[in-house]
N, C-alpha and C positions, 0 to 999 in steps of 0.2 A: 899027842905026839907031834903033830904038824906045827901046832902053835909053839911048842917048845923049841922047834927048829927055826922059828922066826917067820912062819907063814903070816901074811897080812890078813887082817880081818876086814879090810876095807877096800878090796879090789873091786873096781867098777867095770862091769863087762857089758856086752851088747845084749845077750840073752837074759841074763839075770843081773840085776843092779849090784848085788853084793852077796857075800856068803850068808848074811843075815836074811836076805830075801829068800834065798834057796831053802834055808832051814825053816823059815816061817811058812813057806808054801807047803812044805812037807809035814808041818805040825810037830817038828822035833824039838820038844820043850827043853831037853837037856842041852842040846846044841845051841839053841837060842840063848839060853842062860849063859853058857860058856862064852859065846861070842860077845854078848853084852858086857860080861865081866872083863873081857879082854879089850874092850874099847870100841866095839863095832858102832858105827854111826847109825843110830836108830832111824834117822830120817833120810838116809841116802836115797837119792832120787834118780832112777833110770832103769833100764831093763824092761823085761816083759810086763811086770805088774806096775812098775813105777816106784813102789816102796814096799817094805816088809809088812806094814799094817794092812795095806790093800791085799797083799798075797794071802795073809792069814785070814782076813775077813772073807775073802772070796772063797777060800777052801773050807771055811767052817771050823777053824781051829780056835775055839773060844779061849782056852788057857793061854795060847800064844798071844792072842789079841790082848788079854789082860797084862801079860808080861811086857809087851811092847808099849802099851799105854802107861804102865807104871814106870817104864824107862824113859818116858817123855815123847813118845811118838806123836806127831802132829795129826790129830784126829780129822782135820779137814784137808790134809795134803792131797793134791790131785794124783790120780793114777797116771800111767804112761799115756802121753798124747796119742790119740787115735784108738785107744782101747774102748771096749764096749761100755764100760762103766766109768764115770768121772772120778769117783773116789771110793774109799772103803765102805762108806754107808750105802752107796748105791749098789755096790757089788754084793754086800750082805743082804740088802733088801731084795735084790733080784733073785738071789739063791734061796731066800726064805730062812736065813739063819737068824731067827728071832732073838735069841739070847745075845748074839753079837750086835745086832741092831740096837738092842737096849743098852748094852755096854757102851757103844759108840755115842749114843744119845746122852747117856749119863755122864760122859766125859766131854761133852760140849760139841758134838757133831752138829753142823748146821744143816737142817733138813731142806733148806731151799737152795743150796749150792747147785749150780747147773754145770753140766758137762757130760760127755759121753753120749751114747746112743739114745738113752731115755731121758736125758736132761735132768731129772730129779729122782730122789730116792723113792718118792711116792709113785712116780711113773714106772720105775723099775719094778717095784713090788706089784703094782696093778697089772702090768704086762704079764706077770707070771701067776696072777691070781692070789697074791698074798695081801694081807691087810697091813 
C-alpha cells in the first residue's frame, strides 16, 4: 500500500541504511523481495550494519542472504565503520552461522579481508569457538 502511494525504497537514514537493510535484519523474505522488485539498492551503504547483506548475515537469515546475493549484493562490502565485524563473512563467522559462511564463500567472499574488532573471519570464528 505504501509503495503504491509513492514511498521511496531507497531512503538512507542514520540508524538503518535503507528499507532493505531493515527488512534484511528482520529476515522478512517477502518484504525483501518486494523492495528488490521495486528497485531498492542492494548495496546501499550506511546505517547500523552498513548494508543489507551484513545485516542478514549477522542475524542468521540464510534465505535473505541468498536473495541478496542473487540480486547482486557485494559479498565483500565493508560493514559500517566502527562496527564489531568488518564485513558479512566476519559477522556470520562470529555468530557461528555455518551455512551463511558457506554461501558467502561460495559467492566469492575473501577470507583474508581485514577490518572490525577481530580483523579476519578466522579470528572472529576462533574467538567464539567455531571452526
